C-alpha positions in Angstrom: 0.0 0.0 0.0 3.0 2.3 -0.3 1.5 4.0 -3.3 -1.1 5.5 -1.0 1.5 7.8 0.6 1.0 10.8 -1.6 -2.7 10.4 -1.5 -2.7 11.3 2.2 0.4 13.4 2.4 -1.3 16.7 2.0 -0.7 19.4 -0.6 2.7 19.3 -2.3 4.9 22.3 -2.3 4.9 24.1 -5.6 8.3 24.6 -7.0 9.4 26.2 -10.3 10.9 23.7 -12.7 14.5 24.0 -13.6 15.3 25.9 -16.8 14.8 23.7 -19.9 17.8 22.7 -21.9 15.8 23.2 -25.1 16.5 26.2 -27.2 13.5 28.2 -28.4 13.3 31.5 -30.1 12.0 34.6 -28.2 9.1 34.9 -30.6 8.0 31.3 -30.1 8.5 31.5 -26.4 6.3 34.6 -26.1 3.7 32.9 -28.3 3.8 29.9 -26.0 3.2 31.9 -22.9 0.3 33.8 -24.5 -1.2 30.8 -26.3 -4.8 29.9 -26.1 -3.8 26.3 -25.2 -0.6 24.2 -24.6 -0.2 20.5 -24.2 -2.8 17.9 -24.8 -2.4 14.5 -23.2 -4.5 11.4 -23.2 -3.9 7.7 -22.4 -3.2 5.0 -25.0 -4.4 1.5 -24.1 -3.3 -1.9 -25.4 -5.6 -4.7 -26.4 -5.9 -5.8 -22.7 -7.0 -2.3 -21.6 -3.7 -1.5 -19.9 -2.3 2.0 -20.2 0.9 1.7 -22.2 1.6 5.4 -23.0 0.5 8.9 -22.9 0.1 10.7 -26.3 1.1 14.4 -26.1 0.5 17.0 -28.7 0.1 20.8 -28.9 -3.2 22.5 -28.7 -4.1 24.8 -31.6 -2.2 28.0 -31.3 -2.6 31.5 -32.8 0.3 32.4 -35.0 1.9 35.7 -35.8 3.0 36.3 -39.3 6.6 35.4 -39.9 8.7 33.9 -42.6 8.9 30.5 -40.9 6.2 27.8 -41.3 3.7 27.1 -38.5 5.1 23.6 -38.3 8.5 24.7 -37.2 7.1 27.2 -34.6 4.7 24.6 -33.2 7.6 22.2 -32.9 9.6 24.7 -30.9 6.8 25.5 -28.6 5.8 21.8 -28.1 9.4 20.7 -27.3 10.0 23.7 -25.0 6.8 23.0 -23.0 7.5 19.2 -22.9 11.1 20.0 -21.7 9.7 22.2 -18.9 7.2 19.7 -17.8 9.7 16.8 -17.4 12.7 18.9 -16.3 14.3 17.0 -13.5 11.6 14.3 -13.4 11.9 10.7 -14.6 9.4 9.7 -17.2 7.6 6.7 -15.8 5.3 6.0 -18.7 6.1 5.9 -22.4 5.4 9.2 -24.1 4.0 9.2 -27.7 4.9 12.6 -29.0 2.9 13.9 -31.9 5.3 16.0 -33.9 5.5 17.7 -37.3 8.4 16.5 -39.6 9.9 20.0 -39.3 10.4 19.4 -35.6 12.8 16.5 -36.1 16.0 18.5 -36.5 15.2 20.5 -33.3 14.4 17.3 -31.4 17.7 15.7 -32.4 19.7 18.8 -31.8 18.4 19.3 -28.2 18.6 15.7 -27.1 15.1 15.3 -25.8 14.9 12.0 -27.7 17.1 10.5 -25.0 15.1 11.8 -22.1 13.1 8.6 -21.5 10.6 6.2 -23.2 9.8 8.3 -26.2 7.9 7.4 -29.4 7.2 9.8 -32.3 4.0 10.1 -34.3 5.0 12.2 -37.3 2.5 14.5 -39.0 2.4 16.3 -42.3 4.9 15.9 -45.1 8.7 16.4 -44.8 10.1 19.5 -46.4 13.7 18.4 -46.1 15.5 16.3 -48.8 14.9 12.6 -48.8 18.5 11.8 -47.8 18.2 14.2 -44.9 15.0 12.6 -43.7 16.4 9.1 -44.0 19.5 10.2 -42.0 17.3 11.6 -39.2 15.2 8.5 -39.0 18.3 6.4 -38.9 19.6 8.4 -36.0 16.3 8.1 -34.1 16.5 4.3 -34.7 20.0 4.3 -33.3 18.8 5.9 -30.2 16.0 3.3 -29.8 13.2 5.8 -30.7 10.2 4.2 -32.5 8.6 6.3 -35.2 5.1 6.2 -36.5 3.0 8.3 -38.9 -0.6 9.4 -39.3 -2.5 7.3 -41.9 -3.8 10.4 -43.7 -0.1 11.4 -44.3 1.4 8.0 -44.9 0.1 7.5 -48.5 2.0 10.5 -49.8 5.3 9.5 -48.1 8.1 8.1 -50.3 8.5 4.3 -49.7 12.0 4.9 -48.2 10.4 7.0 -45.4 7.4 4.7 -44.9 9.5 1.6 -44.6 11.1 2.5 -41.1 7.7 3.4 -39.6 6.5 0.9 -37.0 3.2 2.5 -36.1 0.2 3.8 -38.1 -2.2 6.2 -36.4 -5.8 6.0 -37.6 -8.4 8.5 -36.6 -11.9 7.0 -36.7 -14.8 7.5 -34.2 -17.6 5.5 -36.0 -18.6 2.3 -34.2 -19.9 0.9 -37.5 -18.2 -2.4 -38.1 -17.9 -1.9 -41.9 -16.3 1.5 -41.6 -13.8 0.4 -39.0 -13.0 -2.7 -40.9 -12.3 -0.6 -44.1 -9.9 1.8 -42.3 -8.1 -1.1 -40.6 -7.7 -2.9 -43.9 -6.5 0.4 -45.5 -3.8 0.6 -42.8 -2.6 -2.9 -43.3 -2.4 -2.4 -47.0 -0.2 0.7 -46.6 2.4 -1.4 -44.8 1.7 -5.0 -43.9 2.7 -5.9 -40.4 2.7 -2.4 -39.0 1.2 -1.8 -35.6 -2.1 0.1 -35.7 -3.3 2.8 -33.2 -6.9 3.8 -33.5 -7.5 7.1 -31.8 -10.6 9.3 -31.4 -12.8 6.4 -30.4 -16.0 7.7 -28.7 -17.4 4.6 -27.1 -16.5 1.3 -25.6 -18.5 -0.4 -28.4 -16.2 1.1 -31.0 -13.1 0.2 -29.0 -14.3 -3.4 -28.6 -14.9 -3.7 -32.4 -11.3 -2.4 -33.0 -9.9 -4.8 -30.5 -11.7 -7.7 -32.1 -10.4 -6.7 -35.5 -6.8 -6.8 -34.2 -5.9 -3.2 -33.6 -2.9 -3.0 -31.3 -3.6 0.3 -29.5 -6.7 2.4 -28.8 -7.5 5.7 -27.3 -10.4 8.1 -27.0 -13.5 8.5 -24.9 -13.7 4.8 -24.2 -15.5 5.3 -20.9 -18.6 6.8 -22.4 -20.8 3.8 -22.2 -20.4 0.9 -19.7 -20.2 -2.6 -21.4 -23.0 -4.0 -19.3 -25.2 -2.5 -16.6 -26.0 -4.4 -13.4 -29.3 -4.0 -11.6 -27.6 -4.2 -8.2 -24.4 -3.0 -6.6 -21.7 -5.5 -5.8 -21.4 -6.8 -2.2 -17.9 -5.3 -1.8 -19.3 -1.8 -2.5 -22.2 -2.3 -0.1 -19.8 -3.3 2.8 -17.4 -0.4 2.1 -20.3 2.1 1.7 -21.7 1.1 5.0 -18.4 2.0 6.7 -18.2 5.2 4.7 -21.7 6.1 6.0 -20.6 5.6 9.6 -17.5 7.7 9.1 -19.5 10.5 7.4 -22.0 10.7 10.3 -19.1 10.9 12.9 -19.6 7.6 14.5 -17.3 6.7 17.4 -14.1 5.0 16.2 -14.9 2.0 18.4 -18.1 1.6 16.5 -16.3 1.9 13.1 -13.6 -0.6 14.3 -16.3 -3.1 15.2 -17.8 -2.8 11.7 -14.4 -3.2 10.1 -13.8 -6.4 12.1 -16.6 -8.1 10.2 -14.4 -7.8 7.0 -10.9 -9.3 7.7 -9.6 -8.0 4.3 -10.4 -4.4 5.2 -9.0 -4.8 8.7 -5.7 -6.2 7.3 -5.4 -3.5 4.7 -6.0 -0.7 7.2 -3.4 -2.0 9.7 -0.9 -2.6 6.9 -1.3 0.9 5.7 -1.0 2.6 9.1 2.1 0.6 9.9 3.7 1.2 6.5 6.6 3.6 5.8 4.0 6.0 4.3 3.2 7.2 7.9 6.5 6.5 9.5 5.1 5.8 13.0 7.7 5.1 15.8 5.5 2.4 17.3 3.5 -0.4 15.7 -0.3 0.0 15.7 -2.0 -3.3 16.5 -5.7 -2.4 17.0 -8.2 -1.1 14.5 -9.5 1.6 16.9 -6.0 2.9 17.4 -5.4 2.9 13.6 -8.5 5.0 13.1 -7.4 7.5 15.7 -4.0 7.8 14.1 -5.5 8.5 10.6 -8.4 10.7 11.7 -11.8 11.0 10.1 -10.9 12.8 6.9 -8.1 10.4 5.9 -10.1 7.3 6.9 -12.8 8.5 4.5 -10.4 9.1 1.7 -8.7 5.8 2.2 -12.0 3.9 2.2 -13.2 5.8 -0.9 -10.1 4.8 -2.8 -10.6 1.1 -1.8 -13.8 1.2 -3.8 -11.5 1.1 -6.8 -9.1 -1.6 -5.6 -11.4 -4.0 -3.8 -13.2 -7.1 -5.0 -12.5 -8.7 -8.4 -9.8 -6.9 -10.3 -9.3 -6.5 -14.0 -6.8 -4.6 -16.2 -9.4 -2.1 -17.0 -9.8 -1.3 -13.3 -6.2 0.0 -13.3 -6.9 2.4 -16.1 -10.0 3.6 -14.3 -8.2 4.2 -11.0 -5.4 6.1 -12.8 -8.0 8.2 -14.7 -10.0 8.8 -11.5 -7.0 9.8 -9.5 -5.8 12.2 -12.2 -9.2 13.8 -12.5 -9.5 14.1 -8.7 -6.1 15.6 -8.2 -6.7 18.1 -11.0 -10.0 19.3 -9.5 -8.5 19.5 -6.0 -5.5 21.6 -7.1 -7.2 23.7 -9.8 -9.8 25.0 -7.2 -7.3 25.4 -4.3 -7.5 29.2 -4.5 -11.3 29.3 -4.6 -12.3 26.9 -1.9 -11.5 25.9 1.7 -9.3 22.8 2.3 -12.5 20.9 3.3 -14.2 21.9 0.1 -11.1 20.9 -2.0 -11.4 17.5 -0.3 -14.9 17.3 -1.6 -13.7 18.3 -5.1 -11.2 15.4 -4.9 -14.0 13.0 -4.0 -16.1 14.3 -6.8 -13.4 13.6 -9.4 -12.7 10.2 -7.8 -16.3 9.1 -7.7 -17.1 10.4 -11.2 -15.8 7.2 -12.8 -17.0 4.8 -10.1 -20.2 3.9 -12.0 -18.1 2.7 -14.9 -15.9 0.6 -12.6 -19.0 -1.0 -10.9 -20.8 -1.3 -14.3 -24.0 0.2 -12.8 -26.1 3.3 -13.8 -24.9 6.4 -12.1 -28.4 7.0 -10.8 -28.3 3.7 -8.9 -24.8 4.5 -7.6 -25.8 7.9 -6.3 -28.9 6.6 -4.5 -26.6 4.5 -2.3 -23.3 6.2 -2.2 -22.4 7.8 1.1 -20.8 11.1 0.0 -21.2 14.8 0.8 -24.4 16.4 -0.6 -22.5 18.7 -3.0 -20.6 15.7 -4.4 -23.7 13.7 -5.0 -25.5 16.7 -6.6 -22.6 17.5 -8.8 -22.3 13.9 -10.1 -26.1 13.9 -10.6 -25.7 16.8 -13.1 -27.2 19.5 -10.9 -25.5 22.9 -11.1 -23.3 23.3 -8.0 -20.2 25.4 -7.1 -18.2 22.3 -8.1 -19.8 21.7 -11.5 -17.4 23.9 -13.5 -14.4 22.1 -12.2 -15.8 18.7 -13.1 -16.8 19.9 -16.5 -13.3 21.3 -17.0 -11.6 18.1 -15.9 -13.8 16.1 -18.3 -13.3 18.5 -21.2 -9.5 18.4 -20.7 -9.6 14.6 -21.2 -11.4 14.9 -24.6 -8.4 16.2 -26.5 -10.4 19.3 -27.5 -9.8 23.0 -27.2 -11.2 24.3 -24.0 -13.8 27.0 -24.1 -12.7 30.4 -22.7 -16.0 30.6 -20.8 -15.3 27.3 -19.0 -11.8 28.3 -18.1 -12.9 31.7 -16.9 -15.6 30.1 -14.7 -12.8 28.3 -12.9 -10.5 31.3 -12.8 -7.9 29.8 -15.1 -6.3 30.4 -18.4 -5.4 27.6 -20.9 -1.7 27.7 -20.0 -2.2 27.3 -16.2 -4.8 24.6 -16.8 -2.3 22.7 -19.1 0.3 22.8 -16.4 -2.1 21.7 -13.7 -3.4 18.8 -15.9 0.1 17.6 -16.5 1.1 17.9 -12.9 -2.0 15.9 -11.9 -1.1 13.2 -14.4 2.5 13.0 -13.0 1.1 12.9 -9.5 -1.2 10.0 -10.2 1.5 8.0 -12.1 4.1 8.5 -9.3 1.5 7.7 -6.6 0.5 4.4 -8.3 4.2 3.6 -9.1 5.2 3.4 -5.4 
């Protein structure tokens, strides 16, 4: 349970990242700082619903008139922002960087390609000579960097540049079997044996069709519709929710401990966590009541809430849901820190965490909210009612859709696109590092 440490360790200190080693022109840097958006990121899943990478690209930017192409300027901004985000931090997940061909010289010159598990998805058409492009691809291969290309651009590439590509990105959202089958077959004909990544999927049905047709990687809004809805909540949820209800109403710790004793698994997990290095206690805690006193009501509630994602039967998809829920919860908690009290920020965290619980349990949200023991504002927000928390949930959800955020939504949360991009990336890194421990 060591990965729970950061979940209960309070707010992290905010420090400025070390200066990036990437070179960027003054004009591009100024544009980056004033841009209407910055980095987009979204998870990439394999055929077993395990997160294998995070795809990162640049949001659409306004461009000043200059003599250089937009592709080169976008590449400068993208690499500069990526360098600042990961400066001094290990990259725990593979990064799939969506980059224009014109950005390859800058990437190679600045050495970001050697910063971690990096894979390139190249966009557009190369402006350099064929020999130059082949040389850059050969250098990337020497460094162990895998290269891929968007399907819409692949057909126009010379065979000598298509041959080294190991991944083909297909953008299709239709769940129609015939349409998906045509696009997948098109990709296989472009280069037999190449790995296929289908992105932009808007439903689990579409994702399942792609998986059955042999697509290697998938991404998009795959949590939109649960595969199957149950008419009742699982027994593990009912037991945990009963204890959550007791904690919420301020029951005596002796009463809560008595309830926990009826579930040996919960009891063992609680004692293991309290005695772990995460808390660093000088003496071993041996009783449940003592463990509850050490944690306190708020941390007990958060700990039990998180166990809703890790209890009972476990599947690879549960890991992706937990990661997504933690990222969303952390983003909402930190983005609203200057607008709400610490207790309210805790409720925002719970709102983000519980916002994917219906998909994990495969039950309608209406049924979940009827039973879930959570603060009133959390339940009302998740039910779709307008609350003070609603803009932050809408912002967190919109940020996961790989779409440009509306200025109105950002303004409602007191943010601009640049600060939101940094908060989103920080939340992603926090969730990944928390789960890695």
